C-alpha positions in Angstrom: 7.0 -17.2 -18.9 5.9 -13.9 -20.4 4.0 -11.3 -18.4 1.7 -8.8 -19.9 2.9 -5.2 -19.2 0.3 -2.5 -18.6 1.2 1.0 -19.8 1.6 2.5 -16.4 4.4 3.7 -14.2 3.9 0.7 -11.9 4.7 -2.5 -13.7 1.7 -4.7 -14.1 1.2 -8.3 -15.2 3.8 -10.2 -16.9 6.7 -8.7 -18.9 10.4 -9.6 -19.0 10.3 -11.4 -15.7 11.6 -14.7 -14.6 9.3 -17.7 -14.1 8.5 -18.5 -10.5 11.3 -20.3 -8.8 9.2 -23.2 -7.8 7.8 -23.7 -11.3 8.7 -27.0 -13.0 6.7 -26.8 -16.2 7.8 -25.1 -19.4 7.5 -21.3 -20.0 4.7 -21.8 -22.5 2.7 -23.9 -20.1 3.2 -21.4 -17.3 2.0 -18.5 -19.5 -1.2 -20.4 -20.3 -1.9 -20.9 -16.5 -2.3 -17.2 -15.8 -5.4 -15.2 -16.6 -5.8 -12.1 -18.8 -5.8 -8.7 -17.2 -9.1 -8.0 -15.6 -9.7 -11.7 -14.7 -7.3 -12.3 -11.8 -8.8 -14.0 -8.8 -7.6 -14.6 -5.3 -6.5 -18.2 -6.2 -4.5 -16.9 -9.2 -2.8 -14.3 -6.9 -2.1 -16.9 -4.2 -0.1 -19.0 -6.7 2.4 -16.2 -7.5 5.9 -16.6 -6.2 7.2 -15.1 -3.0 10.2 -13.5 -4.7 10.3 -10.0 -3.1 8.1 -8.4 -5.6 4.8 -6.9 -4.3 1.9 -8.4 -6.3 -1.5 -6.7 -5.9 -4.8 -7.1 -7.7 -7.3 -4.3 -8.2 -10.6 -5.1 -9.9 -9.1 -8.2 -11.5 -5.9 -6.5 -12.8 -2.5 -7.5 -11.6 0.1 -4.9 -10.5 3.7 -5.6 -9.8 6.0 -3.3 -7.8 9.7 -4.1 -7.5 11.4 -4.5 -4.2 11.6 -1.1 -2.4 14.8 1.0 -2.1 16.7 1.5 1.1 15.4 5.1 1.4 11.9 3.8 1.1 12.5 1.3 3.9 14.2 3.9 6.1 11.1 6.1 5.7 8.8 3.2 6.7 10.9 2.4 9.7 10.9 6.0 10.9 7.2 6.6 10.4 6.3 3.2 11.9 8.4 3.9 15.0 6.9 7.4 15.5 3.3 6.3 14.8 3.4 3.1 16.9 4.8 5.0 19.9 2.2 7.6 19.7 -0.7 5.2 19.2 0.5 2.7 21.8 1.1 5.1 24.6 -2.4 6.5 24.2 -4.0 3.1 23.6 -5.6 4.3 20.4 -5.4 1.2 18.4 -2.9 -0.7 16.1 -0.2 0.4 13.6 0.9 -2.3 11.2 3.5 -2.2 8.3 3.8 -4.2 5.2 3.6 -7.0 4.4 0.1 -6.9 5.8 -2.9 -8.0 3.7 -5.9 -5.6 3.6 -9.1 -7.0 2.0 -11.2 -4.0 1.0 -14.9 -4.1 0.1 -15.5 -5.8 -3.3 -11.8 -6.7 -3.6 -11.3 -10.4 -3.0 -7.5 -10.1 -3.2 -5.9 -8.3 -0.3 -3.7 -5.3 -1.0 -0.4 -4.5 0.9 -0.3 -0.8 2.0 3.0 0.4 3.4 1.5 1.3 6.8 -2.0 1.1 8.2 -3.8 2.3 11.4 -6.8 0.5 12.9 -8.5 2.1 15.8 -9.2 0.2 19.0 -12.9 0.6 18.4 -12.6 -1.3 15.1 -10.3 -4.1 16.3 -12.8 -6.6 15.0 -11.6 -6.1 11.4 -8.2 -7.6 12.3 -8.5 -11.2 11.2 -6.1 -14.1 11.6 -4.7 -13.7 8.1 -5.8 -10.3 6.8 -7.4 -7.0 7.7 -11.0 -7.7 6.7 -12.3 -4.2 6.0 -11.2 -0.6 5.8 -8.4 0.7 8.0 -8.9 4.1 9.7 -5.7 5.4 8.0 -3.5 4.2 5.2 0.0 5.5 4.4 1.7 4.9 1.1 5.4 5.9 0.5 6.2 6.8 -3.1 9.0 5.2 -5.0 10.3 6.0 -8.5 8.6 2.9 -9.8 5.2 3.2 -8.2 4.3 6.8 -7.7 1.6 6.8 -10.4 0.1 3.6 -8.9 -0.2 5.1 -5.4 -1.4 8.5 -6.7 -4.0 7.2 -9.1 -4.9 3.6 -9.0 -4.7 3.1 -5.2 -6.0 6.7 -4.6 -9.2 5.9 -6.5 -9.6 2.5 -4.8 -9.1 3.8 -1.3 -11.5 6.6 -2.1 -14.3 4.3 -3.4 -13.6 1.9 -0.6 -14.3 4.5 2.1 -10.8 4.9 3.6 -11.2 7.8 6.0 -7.7 9.2 5.7 -4.9 8.6 3.2 -1.3 9.8 3.5 1.0 10.0 0.5 4.7 10.3 1.6 7.4 11.3 -0.8 10.8 10.8 0.6 12.6 12.3 -2.4 10.6 15.6 -2.3 10.5 15.4 1.5 6.7 16.0 1.6 3.7 14.5 3.3 0.2 14.9 1.9 -2.9 14.1 3.9 -6.2 13.4 2.3 -9.5 12.9 4.2 -12.7 11.5 2.9 -15.5 14.1 2.6 -18.8 13.2 1.0 -17.3 10.2 -0.8 -14.2 12.1 -2.2 -10.7 12.7 -0.9 -9.9 16.2 0.0 -6.3 17.4 0.5 -6.2 19.0 4.0 -2.5 19.7 3.9 0.9 19.2 2.2 3.8 19.6 4.5 7.5 19.9 3.7 10.8 20.0 5.5 10.7 22.2 8.6 7.0 21.5 8.9 4.9 19.1 10.9 2.2 17.0 9.3 -1.0 16.3 11.2 -3.8 13.8 11.1 -7.5 14.7 11.3 -8.7 11.2 12.2 -6.0 10.2 14.7 -6.4 12.7 17.5 -3.3 14.9 18.1 -1.1 12.8 15.8 1.6 15.1 14.5 4.7 14.1 12.5 7.8 16.1 11.9 8.7 15.8 8.2 12.4 16.4 8.7 12.7 13.8 11.5 10.8 11.0 9.7 11.9 11.5 6.1 15.6 11.0 6.6 17.8 8.3 5.2 19.0 6.8 8.5 
């Protein structure tokens, strides 16, 4: 099976990848089963293999992100632990890591952010399968293969979908950038590095030490 490759940092639909492990038909037949870019649906996405690759669809276009690095996963674990402890002890809501499906407005296929926060007041958007609506805060952790995707494609989508707060975490540069939605557009309210403490505007009193949470252990 061949996969069309989009000219972006994040690998998009099919190029140089193996056919799904469960597939039994020929490569040519498999290729014909998949839609063109811009025409991917929920059903198309649901048929993709569970092979460790993150498959996401934005406005009908398929994006593929390879399995994350160990440093990426250490960063998720550190942030998740710190955020969950903070939110849980104050009964503010719910912190959930990937793989968690988030179905944003006008996007039938759920995305998989690295970490999300849903406030207790908005618990109703947490469905049995997916988050059905806009989380209060989304965190994406940059990797060498997806930084353009998170900074541009997802940035625009989260902005137009009305995500109140978006964190971009770069474990290589040891920085945390926090954007908040103001009059329909994301505004950068702070970029914090090592020896600094990042803070949230939407989650009351949430402060995160960059050095403590962006470490490889």
